[in-house]
C-alpha positions in Angstrom: 0.1 -0.2 0.0 1.6 3.3 -0.6 1.5 6.7 0.5 -1.2 8.4 -1.7 -4.7 5.5 -0.7 -6.3 8.6 0.8 -5.9 11.8 -1.1 -2.6 13.6 0.3 -1.9 17.3 0.3 1.7 17.7 0.9 4.0 21.3 1.6 7.3 21.3 1.6 8.6 24.8 3.0 12.0 25.6 1.2 13.2 28.6 2.7 13.6 28.6 6.4 11.3 31.2 8.0 13.5 34.1 10.1 13.4 33.4 13.6 11.6 36.8 14.4 8.6 35.7 12.8 8.9 32.4 14.6 9.1 33.7 17.8 6.3 36.8 17.4 3.5 33.4 17.1 2.8 33.8 13.5 1.8 30.6 11.6 3.7 29.0 8.4 1.8 31.0 5.9 -0.1 28.4 3.6 -1.2 26.0 6.4 -4.4 27.7 7.4 -5.3 26.9 3.7 -4.4 23.5 3.3 -5.1 21.5 6.8 -8.5 20.7 7.5 -10.1 18.3 9.8 -9.3 15.6 7.8 -5.4 16.5 7.6 -2.7 16.2 10.1 0.4 18.4 9.6 3.7 16.9 10.7 6.7 18.9 11.1 9.9 17.0 9.8 13.8 19.4 9.8 16.5 20.0 7.5 18.4 16.9 7.5 17.8 13.4 5.5 17.0 11.9 9.2 14.1 14.2 9.9 12.8 14.5 6.7 12.3 10.3 7.2 11.1 10.1 10.3 8.2 12.6 9.2 7.3 10.4 5.9 7.5 7.4 8.0 4.8 8.9 10.3 2.6 9.8 7.6 2.5 7.0 6.3 1.9 5.1 9.5 -0.9 8.3 10.1 -2.2 7.5 6.5 -2.4 3.4 6.8 -3.9 3.1 9.6 -5.9 6.2 11.1 -7.1 7.2 7.2 -6.2 10.9 7.1 -4.3 13.1 5.0 -0.6 14.4 5.9 1.1 17.5 5.4 4.8 17.9 5.6 6.8 20.7 7.3 10.2 20.3 6.0 13.3 22.7 6.0 12.8 24.0 9.9 16.2 24.7 10.2 16.2 24.2 14.3 14.1 22.8 17.3 13.4 25.8 18.7 11.6 26.4 15.0 10.0 22.8 14.9 9.0 23.7 18.6 7.0 26.9 17.6 5.5 25.4 14.7 3.7 22.8 17.4 3.2 25.8 19.6 1.1 28.2 17.3 -1.3 25.1 16.6 0.3 24.6 12.6 1.7 21.3 13.6 -0.2 18.4 15.5 2.8 15.7 15.6 6.4 16.4 15.8 8.2 13.7 14.2 11.9 13.9 14.6 12.9 15.1 18.5 15.8 14.3 20.5 15.4 13.5 24.1 18.7 15.6 25.0 18.3 18.6 22.5 14.8 19.4 24.5 15.9 18.8 27.8 18.6 21.4 27.1 17.0 23.5 24.3 13.3 23.4 24.9 13.1 22.7 28.6 16.5 24.7 29.7 17.5 22.0 31.9 20.6 20.7 32.9 21.6 17.2 30.8 21.1 14.1 32.1 22.9 11.2 31.0 20.5 8.5 31.8 18.6 7.8 28.8 16.1 6.5 30.7 15.8 9.7 33.1 16.3 11.7 30.6 12.9 10.5 28.4 11.7 10.4 31.8 12.1 14.2 32.4 11.4 15.8 28.7 7.6 13.4 28.6 6.7 14.9 32.0 7.7 17.8 31.4 5.7 18.5 27.5 2.8 17.0 29.4 2.5 19.7 32.0 4.0 22.7 29.8 2.9 22.1 26.5 0.0 19.6 26.4 2.4 17.2 24.2 2.6 13.9 24.3 6.3 12.0 24.3 5.5 8.5 22.0 8.2 5.9 22.5 11.2 6.3 20.5 12.0 4.7 17.6 15.2 2.7 18.9 17.7 4.9 18.3 20.4 7.3 19.9 21.5 10.2 17.5 23.7 12.0 19.7 26.8 14.1 18.8 30.1 12.3 17.4 33.7 13.9 16.4 34.7 13.1 12.9 38.1 13.3 11.5 39.6 11.9 8.2 41.6 8.2 8.4 44.8 9.8 7.4 44.0 13.0 10.5 42.9 9.4 13.0 46.7 7.8 12.1 48.3 11.4 11.8 47.7 12.3 15.5 46.9 8.6 17.0 43.3 9.5 17.8 40.7 6.6 18.1 39.0 8.6 21.3 38.0 11.9 22.3 40.4 12.2 25.2 43.3 11.9 22.6 42.6 15.2 21.3 44.2 16.8 24.2 47.5 17.6 22.8 46.5 18.5 19.2 43.3 20.6 19.6 45.7 23.7 19.8 46.4 22.7 16.1 43.1 21.6 14.6 40.1 23.7 12.4 37.0 22.1 14.0 33.5 23.0 12.2 29.9 22.5 14.5 26.4 23.4 14.8 25.9 26.8 15.5 23.6 26.2 18.1 25.7 23.6 19.7 28.3 26.3 20.5 26.0 28.7 22.4 24.4 25.5 24.3 23.9 25.7 27.6 25.1 22.4 29.4 26.6 20.2 26.9 27.9 23.2 24.1 31.2 23.7 23.6 32.0 25.7 27.2 30.5 22.6 28.7 32.6 20.4 26.6 35.8 22.8 27.2 35.2 22.6 30.9 35.0 18.6 30.6 37.7 17.8 28.6 40.0 20.6 29.6 41.3 21.5 26.2 39.8 23.7 22.6 40.4 23.8 19.6 43.0 26.6 17.5 39.6 27.5 15.4 36.4 26.8 15.7 33.6 27.6 12.8 29.8 27.3 12.8 28.2 25.6 9.8 25.4 24.0 9.2 25.1 20.5 9.9 24.4 19.4 6.3 27.9 20.8 5.1 30.3 19.6 7.8 30.8 16.1 6.6 31.8 17.4 3.1 34.2 20.0 4.4 36.0 17.4 6.8 36.0 15.1 3.9 37.6 17.2 1.2 39.7 18.9 3.5 38.6 22.1 4.9 38.3 21.0 8.2 40.2 18.9 10.3 37.4 18.3 12.5 34.3 18.4 12.7 31.1 17.4 15.4 28.3 15.2 13.3 25.5 12.8 13.9 26.1 9.3 15.0 23.4 8.0 12.8 24.5 9.7 9.5 24.9 8.5 6.2 27.9 10.2 5.3 29.6 9.0 7.8 29.6 5.8 5.5 30.0 7.6 2.7 33.4 9.4 3.7 34.9 6.6 5.8 35.2 9.1 8.6 36.3 7.9 11.7 34.1 8.5 14.8 36.5 9.2 18.1 34.9 7.4 21.2 33.3 10.0 23.4 35.4 8.6 26.6 34.3 10.8 29.2 30.7 10.6 27.9 29.7 14.1 27.9 27.2 14.3 25.0 23.8 13.4 27.0 21.2 10.6 25.0 19.6 11.8 22.0 17.4 9.4 21.6 14.7 10.0 19.0 11.4 10.0 19.6 7.8 11.6 18.0 5.7 14.1 19.6 2.1 14.2 19.2 -0.6 17.5 20.7 -2.9 16.2 23.4 -5.4 17.4 22.0 -4.7 15.2 18.7 -4.4 12.2 20.6 -8.1 13.1 22.0 -9.9 13.4 19.0 -8.1 10.7 17.4 -6.6 7.6 19.4 -6.1 5.9 16.6 -3.1 7.9 15.3 -1.0 7.5 18.4 -1.5 3.8 18.2 -0.7 3.9 14.5 2.7 6.1 15.8 3.5 3.9 18.4 4.0 0.5 16.2 7.5 2.3 15.0 8.8 1.8 18.4 12.4 0.4 18.6 11.9 -0.8 14.9 14.5 1.1 13.8 18.3 0.6 15.8 21.6 2.6 14.8 22.6 1.2 12.4 19.6 0.8 10.1 19.0 4.7 10.5 22.4 5.0 9.1 21.8 3.0 6.1 18.1 5.0 5.7 20.5 7.6 5.9 22.8 6.7 3.5 20.1 6.3 0.7 19.1 9.8 0.8 22.9 10.9 1.4 24.6 9.4 -1.2 22.2 7.7 -3.2 19.9 10.7 -3.8 16.5 8.6 -3.2 14.2 11.1 -1.7 13.3 10.5 2.2 9.7 10.0 1.3 10.7 7.4 -1.0 13.1 5.6 1.5 10.1 5.8 4.1 7.6 4.3 2.0 9.6 1.5 0.7 10.8 1.0 4.8 7.2 0.7 5.7 5.8 -1.6 3.1 9.1 -4.0 3.5 7.9 -4.1 7.0 4.0 -4.6 6.5 3.7 -1.7 8.1 4.6 -3.1 11.2 1.0 -5.0 11.4 2.2 -7.4 13.7 3.2 -5.3 16.7 
């Protein structure tokens, strides 16, 4: 069964909206005219992973709840994604991560225990925003430092602590949001590991893999499930001090939608523990390396697993 079994309206926002527009509480242009009681709006993101997860959720909702869906992609940050939910422009956020929402959205301290992190965000989102965190897809997409093989061999790098004696020689590219994030951002990292890089440059997360592979950066901070790690044969450095908190991926659904259409929550929960880190890397690789559209990757995955009908 394909995603178009019902009348599907898909919206892709091609340009990220300015932050001032989001913070002001304005709605996303065009959504009001395309949404109705039979259409569910789902936020994705700018990464292949976020767009795949949004398409997976879309497919499950359409398959089991007989609803059309609209996907809002290219939302550049968690803050913008969260604001879309608060504005009522979307009722489902498909790609949210415990560690990010814990520190960025909720403004709480990082939590090293995965279950404790999940329990905290679930409880706080229910109390503050009347939103429900559904169970994780089954993988943790944490930050990971990446270098080329020749760099790893030259400096003898296997774990992050190995960088201490050479960091002052290295240019690092990192996600802009990470540089200033409280707790598990750059300041916290320097305190935990006891060193700083020669130069640290903010980069859109999708560009860091090309940058390090092409020698424009010595080291970059990427995502552990990104398919481009395999594409470029990059070396992942072990976070031996366990600085980065767990980033278990899970969908969030508004309580209002769950109350009105409980079968939507039941449908999405079928995705619980169905994607491990290796599988997510494979799915991302299809998009980032083989240039397959995220919705096609998601559709194939659901069909191969019969929409997880046995779960």
